[in-house]
N, C-alpha and C positions, 0 to 999 in steps of 0.2 A: 237659285242655288248655283255659286260659284262652284265651277271646278275645279279639283287641285291640282297643277302640273306636275308632272315627274320632274326630280332634280334638274334633270341635262335638258329640260323642255326652254325652248324662249321664250319669254312672252308676247302672245300673241298668235303663237305657233299652233296652226291644226291638224288633229290626226283622226285618221276615218276611223272609222268603226262601224264597222259591214258587217252585216251578221250572212251566217249561211248555215243554212238548213241540211241535219245530220245527213239527210237521204239525199245530197247536195254534194258532199265532199269527198265524192271519188270523182265526178267530174264526168263529161260526156268524152268519150273516145269518136275523134273526127280525122278521116283519112282523104277528105276532098273539101274543096270551100268556093265559094261563088259569092263575087262582088256585083253588086248593081246600085245602080245610084241617080236621083234625079238634083235637078238645084237645091234643093235643101238637105237632100238628108244621104248615107250609103248603107245600107241591109247587105249583113253577111251572112252568109248562110253556110252553115257547118252540115258538112253529112257525114257516114259510112258508107262507102260503097264496098262491093264485094269483087276483086281484080281476078277472080279465080274462074270467072265466066267467059268462055271460050266466043259463044256466038248469041247474038240477037243483046237486047237491052241487059245493061248491068245495072242489078239491082242495089239500093240504097235506102238508107230511113237518114232523115231530117233528125240532130241532134239537137240543134241550137240552130235559133237565127236573131241576129241583130241588129238594132236599128241604129244610126248614131249621126251627128252632124259631122260638118268637114270639119271642124275646130278642132273637134273628139279623134278623129283618124288621122288630123296629122299631129297630133300628137302619140295615137298609137302608131303608126309607123316610127317615130321617133324611138319611143320603147319597147320596137320589135327590132330595128335596125341595132339599139344599143346591145339589148340580150340576145341577139344574135353574133353579134361580134366578141361579145365576152363569151359564148360560148365557144364559136372560134379558136378564141385563144386558148379556152380550157383544154379541147380538144388536142391543139396542137405542141402544148405543155404535154399531155399525155402520151401522146403520139412520138415523141423526140427518141432516135436511139438511146438507149443506152448506153453508157461512157464507157470505156474498158476499165476493168480494175488496176489499179495504179501498184507498183509494186515499191511496195515502204521499207527494202532491204539498206 
């Protein structure tokens, strides 16, 4: 079966078709990450930890663990840097002081 391309698509262009189960739409909140690696892969472990504990062990729960190839990690780092830069620019614009009103007399 041939797939029909949208009018703005280039011939040979591929699009992602990623399925997301409804119960996963909200995602998982994480405020801690650990990264470990071997010669062949990186493991990213995301957790939610309780910062309010003043003594003893800090309780937490792993919310996701992802194993990835070194090539994917390189692409992920580039994507994170790009998104971080865009976020910083947006926040910088949002936090500019307002200009004083002009007297239009």
